[in-house]
C-alpha positions in Angstrom: -14.9 39.4 -26.4 -15.8 40.5 -22.9 -18.8 38.9 -21.2 -21.1 41.9 -21.1 -21.0 42.7 -24.9 -21.2 39.0 -25.7 -24.4 38.7 -23.6 -25.9 41.6 -25.5 -25.0 40.2 -28.9 -26.4 36.8 -27.9 -29.7 38.4 -26.7 -30.0 40.6 -29.8 -29.2 37.7 -32.1 -31.8 35.5 -30.4 -34.4 38.2 -30.9 -33.5 38.6 -34.5 -33.6 34.9 -35.1 -37.1 34.6 -33.5 -38.3 37.5 -35.7 -36.9 35.9 -38.8 -38.4 32.5 -37.7 -41.8 34.1 -37.5 -41.4 35.8 -40.9 -40.2 32.7 -42.6 -42.9 30.6 -41.0 -45.6 33.0 -42.3 -44.0 33.1 -45.8 -43.6 29.4 -46.0 -47.2 28.8 -44.9 -48.4 31.3 -47.5 -46.4 29.6 -50.2 -47.8 26.2 -49.2 -44.6 24.9 -47.6 -45.8 24.7 -44.0 -43.9 21.4 -43.5 -40.5 23.1 -43.9 -38.6 23.9 -40.7 -38.8 27.7 -40.3 -36.3 27.9 -37.5 -33.6 26.1 -39.6 -34.5 28.3 -42.6 -34.2 31.5 -40.5 -30.8 30.3 -39.2 -29.7 29.6 -42.7 -30.9 33.0 -43.9 -29.1 34.9 -41.1 -25.9 33.0 -41.7 -26.1 33.7 -45.4 -26.7 37.4 -44.8 -23.7 37.5 -42.4 -21.5 35.8 -44.9 -22.7 37.9 -47.8 -22.1 41.1 -45.8 -18.5 40.0 -45.1 -17.9 39.1 -48.8 -19.2 42.6 -49.9 -17.1 44.4 -47.2 -13.9 42.7 -48.3 -14.6 43.0 -52.0 -15.2 39.4 -53.0 -18.7 40.3 -54.2 -20.4 43.5 -55.4 -23.6 44.5 -53.6 -25.5 43.4 -56.7 -23.9 40.0 -56.7 -24.7 39.5 -53.0 -28.3 40.6 -53.8 -28.5 38.0 -56.5 -27.2 35.2 -54.2 -29.7 36.2 -51.5 -32.6 36.5 -54.0 -31.8 33.1 -55.5 -31.8 31.5 -52.0 -35.1 33.1 -51.2 -36.6 32.0 -54.5 -35.5 28.4 -53.8 -36.9 28.6 -50.2 -40.3 29.6 -51.6 -40.1 26.9 -54.3 -39.8 29.3 -57.2 -37.3 29.0 -60.0 -34.1 30.9 -59.4 -34.0 34.2 -61.3 -31.5 34.6 -64.0 -28.4 36.7 -63.3 -29.0 40.4 -63.8 -32.7 40.0 -63.8 
């Protein structure tokens, strides 16, 4: 990738990560999990979303299956039981 687009992608990703970090921090604090690392949780969430997007695009997962994976991850992050498949 050429340097100019790479710089733009890095800057945009950094902004997105900071936004997610703030959202996760607020959500974790609201759920009583303020001790968790919101930056790491945001990085994990972004990586998971990127991976799920790829899996849906190449046909390894349906959009519904990807949603269930993401929903299960978020439920675990907030300390709630994982929903059953198809719920």
